[in-house]
N, CA, C and O of each residue as an XYZ file, in Angstrom:
364
protein
N     -37.293     19.516    -49.193
C     -37.309     18.692    -48.019
C     -36.505     17.424    -48.305
O     -36.476     16.912    -49.424
N     -35.852     16.940    -47.241
C     -35.016     15.765    -47.406
C     -35.883     14.520    -47.481
O     -36.969     14.445    -46.905
N     -35.369     13.565    -48.200
C     -36.097     12.301    -48.313
C     -35.853     11.474    -47.043
O     -34.851     11.685    -46.359
N     -36.741     10.549    -46.723
C     -36.585      9.738    -45.515
C     -35.314      8.892    -45.547
O     -34.744      8.630    -44.488
N     -34.856      8.467    -46.689
C     -33.634      7.670    -46.790
C     -32.415      8.472    -46.387
O     -31.559      7.972    -45.657
N     -32.322      9.719    -46.856
C     -31.186     10.571    -46.494
C     -31.207     10.900    -45.002
O     -30.164     10.937    -44.350
N     -32.388     11.133    -44.479
C     -32.524     11.441    -43.064
C     -32.076     10.236    -42.210
O     -31.389     10.408    -41.204
N     -32.466      9.028    -42.616
C     -32.062      7.819    -41.906
C     -30.549      7.638    -41.942
O     -29.940      7.283    -40.933
N     -29.943      7.883    -43.100
C     -28.491      7.758    -43.233
C     -27.797      8.799    -42.352
O     -26.803      8.485    -41.696
N     -28.298     10.010    -42.329
C     -27.718     11.062    -41.498
C     -27.805     10.682    -40.016
O     -26.833     10.847    -39.280
N     -28.941     10.185    -39.583
C     -29.109      9.763    -38.191
C     -28.174      8.598    -37.872
O     -27.590      8.545    -36.790
N     -28.033      7.666    -38.813
C     -27.148      6.522    -38.605
C     -25.698      6.980    -38.485
O     -24.966      6.494    -37.623
N     -25.272      7.919    -39.348
C     -23.900      8.425    -39.295
C     -23.646      9.151    -37.978
O     -22.601      8.956    -37.358
N     -24.584      9.980    -37.547
C     -24.436     10.694    -36.276
C     -24.378      9.686    -35.122
O     -23.584      9.856    -34.196
N     -25.204      8.649    -35.170
C     -25.190      7.613    -34.138
C     -23.855      6.899    -34.075
O     -23.335      6.648    -32.988
N     -23.288      6.567    -35.242
C     -21.990      5.888    -35.279
C     -20.897      6.796    -34.729
O     -20.022      6.333    -33.997
N     -20.935      8.076    -35.070
C     -19.938      9.025    -34.577
C     -20.047      9.164    -33.052
O     -19.032      9.142    -32.356
N     -21.273      9.308    -32.531
C     -21.469      9.437    -31.084
C     -20.992      8.169    -30.378
O     -20.335      8.247    -29.340
N     -21.320      7.006    -30.935
C     -20.887      5.741    -30.351
C     -19.366      5.629    -30.345
O     -18.785      5.161    -29.366
N     -18.714      6.055    -31.433
C     -17.250      6.003    -31.518
C     -16.608      6.929    -30.486
O     -15.631      6.558    -29.834
N     -17.154      8.124    -30.342
C     -16.629      9.065    -29.346
C     -16.811      8.493    -27.940
O     -15.916      8.606    -27.102
N     -17.957      7.886    -27.685
C     -18.196      7.288    -26.376
C     -17.202      6.161    -26.108
O     -16.701      6.032    -24.991
N     -16.914      5.352    -27.114
C     -15.928      4.289    -26.950
C     -14.540      4.858    -26.658
O     -13.816      4.323    -25.817
N     -14.166      5.933    -27.343
C     -12.868      6.557    -27.082
C     -12.784      7.087    -25.657
O     -11.750      6.950    -25.004
N     -13.858      7.687    -25.175
C     -13.869      8.222    -23.812
C     -13.729      7.088    -22.803
O     -12.934      7.181    -21.867
N     -14.499      6.020    -22.991
C     -14.421      4.879    -22.077
C     -13.035      4.255    -22.127
O     -12.481      3.896    -21.088
N     -12.476      4.124    -23.307
C     -11.124      3.543    -23.447
C     -10.092      4.421    -22.738
O      -9.176      3.905    -22.098
N     -10.236      5.740    -22.849
C      -9.314      6.659    -22.188
C      -9.381      6.493    -20.669
O      -8.347      6.436    -20.004
N     -10.606      6.416    -20.115
C     -10.746      6.196    -18.679
C     -10.153      4.853    -18.273
O      -9.529      4.752    -17.217
N     -10.335      3.832    -19.082
C      -9.791      2.506    -18.797
C      -8.265      2.553    -18.747
O      -7.655      1.982    -17.843
N      -7.657      3.221    -19.704
C      -6.193      3.326    -19.743
C      -5.681      4.120    -18.542
O      -4.686      3.741    -17.925
N      -6.360      5.220    -18.210
C      -5.941      6.021    -17.054
C      -6.048      5.207    -15.772
O      -5.156      5.273    -14.926
N      -7.122      4.442    -15.614
C      -7.286      3.612    -14.413
C      -6.226      2.522    -14.362
O      -5.736      2.189    -13.283
N      -5.866      1.963    -15.504
C      -4.833      0.924    -15.547
C      -3.481      1.490    -15.127
O      -2.738      0.845    -14.388
N      -3.166      2.679    -15.591
C      -1.899      3.317    -15.216
C      -1.882      3.629    -13.717
O      -0.874      3.401    -13.048
N      -3.000      4.151    -13.185
C      -3.068      4.440    -11.756
C      -2.938      3.165    -10.928
O      -2.281      3.164     -9.886
N      -3.559      2.087    -11.386
C      -3.462      0.812    -10.676
C      -2.027      0.297    -10.675
O      -1.544     -0.189     -9.653
N      -1.348      0.398    -11.805
C       0.040     -0.049    -11.884
C       0.927      0.783    -10.960
O       1.800      0.239    -10.284
N       0.709      2.086    -10.927
C       1.489      2.964    -10.047
C       1.234      2.627     -8.583
O       2.170      2.554     -7.786
N      -0.023      2.424     -8.231
C      -0.357      2.081     -6.850
C       0.226      0.721     -6.466
O       0.653      0.522     -5.328
N       0.242     -0.197     -7.405
C       0.793     -1.525     -7.128
C       2.299     -1.446     -6.868
O       2.807     -2.095     -5.954
N       3.003     -0.661     -7.663
C       4.445     -0.488     -7.458
C       4.715      0.178     -6.113
O       5.627     -0.222     -5.390
N       3.925      1.192     -5.780
C       4.106      1.889     -4.505
C       3.799      0.952     -3.334
O       4.493      0.979     -2.319
N       2.753      0.121     -3.476
C       2.410     -0.837     -2.423
C       3.549     -1.831     -2.201
O       3.893     -2.144     -1.061
N       4.135     -2.329     -3.300
C       5.253     -3.265     -3.168
C       6.455     -2.601     -2.501
O       7.138     -3.215     -1.681
N       6.704     -1.349     -2.859
C       7.815     -0.618     -2.250
C       7.576     -0.415     -0.755
O       8.487     -0.600      0.052
N       6.355     -0.035     -0.387
C       6.038      0.160      1.022
C       6.080     -1.153      1.792
O       6.487     -1.183      2.953
N       5.663     -2.233      1.152
C       5.704     -3.537      1.811
C       7.152     -3.949      2.100
O       7.449     -4.449      3.184
N       8.046     -3.740      1.136
C       9.447     -4.113      1.369
C      10.089     -3.193      2.404
O      10.915     -3.646      3.196
N       9.726     -1.914      2.415
C      10.237     -0.995      3.426
C       9.760     -1.405      4.811
O      10.529     -1.374      5.771
N       8.497     -1.788      4.915
C       7.949     -2.230      6.195
C       8.660     -3.487      6.680
O       8.985     -3.608      7.861
N       8.898     -4.413      5.770
C       9.584     -5.646      6.156
C      11.011     -5.356      6.628
O      11.489     -5.955      7.592
N      11.683     -4.434      5.942
C      13.037     -4.052      6.349
C      13.022     -3.409      7.734
O      13.907     -3.662      8.551
N      12.005     -2.572      7.994
C      11.912     -1.918      9.302
C      11.602     -2.933     10.406
O      12.137     -2.828     11.510
N      10.746     -3.908     10.116
C      10.460     -4.950     11.103
C      11.706     -5.770     11.410
O      11.940     -6.142     12.560
N      12.501     -6.051     10.389
C      13.756     -6.771     10.602
C      14.714     -5.944     11.455
O      15.386     -6.472     12.341
N      14.770     -4.664     11.182
C      15.641     -3.766     11.951
C      15.208     -3.711     13.415
O      16.047     -3.718     14.315
N      13.893     -3.658     13.650
C      13.380     -3.658     15.024
C      13.769     -4.948     15.734
O      14.183     -4.926     16.893
N      13.636     -6.073     15.033
C      13.995     -7.359     15.633
C      15.467     -7.393     16.015
O      15.827     -7.929     17.063
N      16.310     -6.828     15.175
C      17.743     -6.789     15.488
C      18.002     -5.889     16.689
O      18.787     -6.240     17.570
N      17.344     -4.727     16.731
C      17.576     -3.784     17.825
C      17.063     -4.311     19.158
O      17.629     -3.999     20.205
N      15.994     -5.111     19.129
C      15.421     -5.619     20.366
C      15.938     -7.005     20.748
O      15.453     -7.594     21.714
N      16.899     -7.526     20.017
C      17.418     -8.863     20.311
C      18.053     -8.887     21.704
O      18.840     -7.999     22.033
N      17.723     -9.889     22.525
C      18.275     -9.941     23.887
C      19.801     -9.957     23.914
O      20.410     -9.324     24.777
N      20.419    -10.666     22.988
C      21.880    -10.697     22.945
C      22.472     -9.323     22.701
O      23.476     -8.952     23.308
N      21.859     -8.587     21.827
C      22.342     -7.238     21.525
C      22.175     -6.333     22.736
O      23.069     -5.551     23.061
N      21.029     -6.439     23.405
C      20.804     -5.610     24.592
C      21.785     -5.966     25.708
O      22.253     -5.088     26.432
N      22.093     -7.253     25.844
C      23.088     -7.678     26.846
C      24.456     -7.099     26.525
O      25.150     -6.610     27.416
N      24.846     -7.151     25.262
C      26.143     -6.588     24.855
C      26.215     -5.093     25.126
O      27.230     -4.596     25.614
N      25.165     -4.388     24.817
C      25.150     -2.941     25.053
C      25.232     -2.655     26.547
O      25.950     -1.751     26.974
N      24.489     -3.435     27.342
C      24.541     -3.247     28.793
C      25.935     -3.477     29.334
O      26.388     -2.736     30.206
N      26.626     -4.494     28.833
C      27.992     -4.761     29.288
C      28.937     -3.642     28.865
O      29.823     -3.260     29.629
N      28.758     -3.114     27.664
C      29.606     -1.998     27.218
C      29.397     -0.764     28.091
O      30.329      0.010     28.307
N      28.173     -0.578     28.593
C      27.880      0.575     29.449
C      28.207      0.312     30.915
O      28.057      1.200     31.754
N      28.648     -0.893     31.221
C      28.997     -1.216     32.595
C      27.792     -1.567     33.450
O      27.862     -1.499     34.678
N      26.709     -1.935     32.828
C      25.506     -2.295     33.576
C      25.550     -3.771     33.933
O      26.080     -4.594     33.187
N      24.986     -4.083     35.082
C      24.914     -5.471     35.525
C      23.498     -5.744     36.003
O      22.784     -4.817     36.386
N      23.085     -7.000     35.985
C      21.768     -7.301     36.558
C      21.779     -7.032     38.060
O      22.808     -7.190     38.716
N      20.658     -6.636     38.587
C      20.562     -6.384     40.021
C      20.683     -7.711     40.770
O      20.214     -8.746     40.298
N      21.314     -7.668     41.934
C      21.391     -8.909     42.718
C      19.996     -9.334     43.174
O      19.091     -8.514     43.329
N      19.858    -10.611     43.378
C      18.567    -11.166     43.748
C      18.073    -10.618     45.080
O      16.865    -10.540     45.304
N      18.993    -10.237     45.969
C      18.618     -9.715     47.277
C      17.901     -8.367     47.175
O      17.227     -7.960     48.122
N      18.032     -7.681     46.067
C      17.411     -6.363     45.947
C      15.929     -6.441     45.590
O      15.259     -5.412     45.502
N      15.423     -7.625     45.390
C      14.015     -7.803     45.059
C      13.252     -8.300     46.278
O      13.774     -9.102     47.052
N      12.042     -7.841     46.452
C      11.159     -8.291     47.529
C       9.968     -9.008     46.919
O       9.447     -8.603     45.880
N       9.551    -10.065     47.569
C       8.384    -10.798     47.130
C       7.243    -10.490     48.085
O       7.343    -10.760     49.282
N       6.186     -9.942     47.576
C       5.036     -9.585     48.413
C       3.868    -10.491     48.050
O       3.640    -10.817     46.885
N       3.149    -10.880     49.073
C       1.928    -11.663     48.858
C       0.735    -10.773     49.164
O       0.721    -10.036     50.150
N      -0.253    -10.858     48.306
C      -1.456    -10.045     48.500
C      -2.612    -10.996     48.730
O      -2.871    -11.882     47.916
N      -3.312    -10.808     49.853
C      -4.490    -11.623     50.144
C      -5.711    -10.920     49.584
O      -5.848     -9.700     49.672
N      -6.580    -11.706     49.015
C      -7.793    -11.094     48.443
C      -9.015    -11.529     49.160
O     -10.118    -11.111     48.810
């Protein structure tokens, strides 16, 4: 039969090994989460700059001066004021 001292040392060694393995597992998850966070951050920055570029493009396309120029190129003119009717509604 084993002596109590050897049994204690064996339990201590097994405990240290289990603790070390647990630390490695936690460290691995930490590293994986850090890599995923970095990837998501880069993708977020890319999407943010793409969105800003698209908003700028929309602003350019909807600019009144640009729309006026396009209308003139197509031969469009504003309707004369006489073509509008003003109606009053009583409530």
